N, C-alpha and C positions, 0 to 999 in steps of 0.2 A: 783730362782734369773735368770736373763737376761744373754746373755753373753753380752760383751761389744758393737759389734758391733748391734748386738738388739736395748737395748738399744738410742746409738747415733743415730738412724734413727726412735728411737719414738719423744726421747725429739726433732731431728731436723723439725720432724711432726706435734709438740705440743710441747710448753715449758713446759704445766704444763706434760708432761709425757707421755698422757692418749694413751690408748688398747681399743679396743675392743677385747674382746671373746665370742669365740660361740660355737654350740657345729653341726658336723660334722661326718662323716666315725670312730663312737665308738673315737671318739677323739676332745679334745678341740682345733679348731682352733682361732687366735692371729689377728690382724691387727692393724695400726698403725689407728690415728683418723680418715685420708684421705681416704685412701683404706677402711677404711670400710664408707665413701660416698660415692664413687665411686663403691661397689659390691646394698649398697642399692637402689641407680642413674639405677646401669642395676637390676637389683629385680625388681622394678617400669615395668620399661620396657615393663611387660609382662600384657598384655592389656588379657580378657577373661581366664583366667587361669580357666585346671582341678581341679579338686579336689584335686587331687594328688602332684597339684602344690602351691593352696591356702594349703594346708598339711606342706609343706618342707618348704612355707613361713614363717607359725606361729611357725615349728619350728625354724629353722634355728633363725630366723630374733628376736621373743618371749623367746628365751634362749640364748638372745646375752647380756653380760653384760659390760656398760663399769668403766672400770680402770683408775686407777694412778700409778705413777709407787709409791716407798717411793725414797730416801732419794739415799739407796744403792743398785738401781737399781730390787728391789722385785716390783714383785705381787699376792696380797693373789688372787688364783683363789677360787673363789664363789664352795658355798660344792654344791650347782645344777653339774655346770658343771663338779670339782671333779670328785662326783658319775659317771658323765655319761662317763666319759671319762676312768672310773676306777682305780685313779691315785692315787697312794699310795707312797711307799712312793722312787719310784725307775720312776725315769720316765724321757721321752728321748727327747729333742728340736731337731724338723728336720724344719733346714733354708728350705721355698718355693717361694723361689720369694721373693715376693711383700707380701705374708705373715708366720706364723709361723704357723705350729701345736707340741703340746703335747701331746703327747703317752703314757702308761700304756711301762712302755719297755714292758714287757714277749708278749702285744699283737702285740706293733707297730714291736717286733721279727718274731715270727706269719706270720705277714705281708708280710713283707721280703719276707720270706720265699715261700711265699704260689703264688709271686708271678712272674712270668714265666717273661721275655720279650719279649720274642717269643711273646705275648697272644697279646703283643698291634702291632704289627708290622701294621696290616690292618688301625687301627683303625687309628693310626702316618701318614700314608697310607694316609689317607680319610680329615684327617684333612688337607692336604698336606702338613705335616712337613716330614720332612725329616733332618737326625739329619745324622752328620757326623761320627758318628762311625760305 
């Protein structure tokens, strides 16, 4: 079941409550239908992609499923997505701004424990991102 703020955003985007789920970084990623259209449009901008990018597109796009929330705001994650994300009984729903991620709870904890925020400071600077923290 999605929290109310996610459900409200999905329903505001699509009266039917459509959401697109796909795979990325060992988790299941969810987009509203409108955000998914933006993602697909951005990927379509890639001209003469390398084999690596073609394979990314295959995995990312062909792994996607468009689903509809039920009346209680639930969505049944298809088996191939649950398998990819190792989603069992204990999951974490992580809001990421314009999308959300569904993680295996233990894998999410492991990922966070391994992430050193200092590791990204140079990369953030190269992207011209200056966080006020």
